[in-house]
N, C-alpha and C positions, 0 to 999 in steps of 0.2 A: 154307877152314877148316871151314865148317858141314858140307860133304859128307863130309869125313874123320871128323867126329863121327858121322854116320850110319853110315859103314863100321864105326867102332869099336863102336857100339851093337850092330850085327848080329853082329860077331865075339864080343863079350862075351856075347851071348845065344846063341851057338853056332848061329846061323842062316846056313847056307851061301848065298852069292850070287856072281853073276858079272856083269861089266859088259857090257851090250848096246850095241853101237856103231852099230846100224842103225835102231833104232826111232824115234829122235828126235834133234833137234839138241842137246837137253839130255842130261845124263848119266842113264842108266837102269840100275838094278840089278835083276837077275832073280833071284828066289828059287825055284829049280827044285823044291824039296821041296813048295812051296805054290802053284805055278803063279801067282805074284804078281810084278808089276813095281812098283818104286818109281821114279817119274819125278821126278827132283830138279831143280826149276825155280829156277835161280839168277837173282837179280834183275838183276845186272849183265849177264848174258848175254841176259836177256829184253829189257832196255831197249836193247840194241845190235843187236837183230834186228827185222825186220818180221814179226810173228806174226799170222796171221789169227785172228779171234775164234773160229772154229770149230776151231782147231788141236787143243785138248785134248779137245773133244767127239769129233772125228773119231778121235783116238787111242784114246779109250775104246771107241768102236764097233768099231774094228779088233781090239782085245784081247779084248773081250767076245765077239765073233763066233767066237773061237777057244776059248771056254769058259775063259778066263783072266781074271784081275783086275788092275786097275791103280790105284795111288794116285798122284794128282798132288800131290806134296809141295813146297809153295812154301817158299823160304828164310825168309820172314818168319814163317810158321807154325811152322817148326822152332825159330826163335830165341825166339819168344814163348811157345810151348806145347810145348816139347821133351818134358817128362814125359808129357803127354797123348798126343803123337804116338807115343812109345815104347809107351805102354799100348795104343793102337789097333792098332799093328803086332803086338804080342804077342797081342792078342785074335784078330786075323785069322790068326795062325799057330798058334793053339791053345796058346800058351805062358803064358797068364794063369792065375792061380789061379782055381779054380772053386768057386762057392758053390751049393748045391742050393736052388732056389727053394721046395721043399717045407718048408724050415725057416725060411721067412720069412712075413710077413703084410703086408697092405696097409692103409694108413690115410691119410686126408686130412691134408695138412700146410699150414702157413701159407706165405705168399709169401716171407718172409725165409728160412725154412729151405729152401724149394725153390730160391730164387735162389742162396743160398750154396753149395748142393750143385752146382748146374749150372755156376756160374762156376768151380768147381774141377775138375769132372769132364766137362764138355762142351766140345768145341773151339770152338763158337760162343757159349758162355755162355748166360745166362738170357734169356728174352724174356717180354713181358707175356702172361699166361695167365689164364683164368677158373677153371679147375679144376686142382688140384695134388695129386698123390698120391705117397706114399713107400712103398717096400718096405723093411720092417725085418727084420733078422736077429734071431731070438729070442735072448735073452740067454744061454741055456744052450748055444748053438752058437758063441758069440763066439770062444772059444779054439780050437775045432775048425777053424774056417775062417780066422780072422783072427790067431790066435796071441796074443790079448790077453784079459785078464780084464776083464769089464765088469759093472756093476750095472744097466745098462739095455739095452733093445733098441737095435740099431744100424742107422741108415739106410744102405742099400747100393744103392738105385736110386731114381730119380725119373722120373715121367712127368707132363707138363703138357698140358692140352687147351684149345682155344678154346671159346667158347659155340656153341650150335647155330644153324644157319641152314637154310632150306628151299631145295632145289636147283631150278633152272629148266631145266637141261639135259635134252633129250628122253629120254636113256637113264636119267636119274636123277631125273626130274621128281617133285617132291613129297617126295623123301627128306629126312629131317632129318639133316643132316651136321655132324659135329664134326671138328676138325683136331687130330691128335696133333702138338703143336708141338715138344716136346723129349722125348728119352729118354736117360738116361745111367745107367751103373752105376758103382760105386766104382772109382776108378782102379786099374788092374792086376788087376782081378777081372772075371770073367764070371759073371753070375747065371743059372744054367741054369733056363730057364722063367720068368725074372723078368719080361720084357716081356709075355709071354703072360698072366701072372697079373695084371699091372696093367691090361692091356686088358680082360680078362674082368670084373674088378671094376668098371671104368668102364662097361662095357656093361650089367652087371646093375643098376647104380645109375641110369643115365640112359636106357637102352634106345634108343640111337641106331639109325637105319636104316643108317647107314654111318659109317666113320671114315676120313678121308683124311690123307695126309701127303706129305712130299717127301723123297726119298733124294738126298743130295748126291753127284753123280757124281764129284767129286774123290776121294771115299772109298768109294763104294758102287755096286754094280750092281743093288741092289734085291732080290737073291735072298733075303736073310735075312728080308725082309718077306713074301715069298711063302710061306715056311714057316709064317707066322702067319695065313695066309688072305687076305693082300692081293692085289690084282690091279694090274698095271702098266697105266696108262691112256695116258700120253703123256710125252714128254720136252720140258722147257722149253728155250728157247734159252739159250746162254751169256750170263752177265750181266757187264756192264762194272762194274768197281769202281775205287775210288781207293786207292792205297797210299802212305802217308806213309813215304818212304824213310829218314827220320830216326828216327821213333818206331816204325816197323814196325807202325803201326796201320792198319786198313782202314776205308774210308768206303763208304757205300752208293752214292755217285756219284763219278765222276772229274772232274766239271765244277766244278773249283775252281781259281781263279787263284793257283797256288802252285807254284813251281819244284820243290818237294820232293814233289809229288804225281805219282805215276806211274800211268797207266791200265793196269790188269791185267784179267784175265777168268777166270771159272771154266769148268767143262765142263758147266754146266747141272744140272738136277735131273730126277729121275724122279718123276712124280706117281703116287701109288699110293692105292688105295681098298680098304678092307675092307667088303664088303657084308654087313651083318647081316640086313637085310630082303631076303629072296631074291625075285628076280623074273626072268622070262625075258628081259627087255630090259636089265637093269642090269649084269650082270657080263660083261665082255669077256674072252674067252679070251686067253691069253698070245700065241698065234701071230697073233691078229688085231691085237694091239697092235703087234707088231714089223712086221707087214705094212704097217700104216698108217704107222708111223714111217719105214720105208724109202721108202715112196712120197712122203712129205712131205719127206724129207731129201735 
């Protein structure tokens, strides 16, 4: 049922696709116009097969090596976050509405406002953060981009950051590092230059030596971060998670004595760092990253 809903969404969005029968034991939809694969992971099929924990990570490696992209779309994610999933796919295919970041401004926001926005517009929701920033569309552009009349500026993107810490790693020793914890834009919209604007505002205010983050390999190959000056550092191993098959809620661990908890896994994350403080030893080149990754994999 859920897979037919994905098909219908693509058809209604006029996105051409074909079914790939050789890439995976699960259904794979290939979007040739965008060099993009949708890997549809059905819970019943997953539970009835023996799946190695590196299965999804290996598949990402294979697709990325061909300069293509893949989304590992789990059934529970589609069921619980369908509108957000559709928004992400539309963004990746360039079919989202676009808002020019030049018509926006950055301002600090409170926890409740940040959390409310992220819980609506980010697949993983809000997380505890020390610094919270909003990108606001100026009121005079509300009708131009959103088709609404407004008397106030409108929050269209949020970025949250951790507090700073001093690094002890040899290549980054002494650097004051902050983590970009979450970034999300208004559902069904892409804010052109929005993330860059939020990052630069944060850099100007706190003058970090570096900003690090993690790109979720279920959804990203990290390349969008590279355009913002980030460097890929390494790939984390796939993580085991618990999935409540009744509520479709995910747990941080699968070690729970409950017949309704199914152990699932992701495809890992790409650790990325933007070096603001330039040094000869700090920034790794992209080819060095992949060389080390292949040697370790």
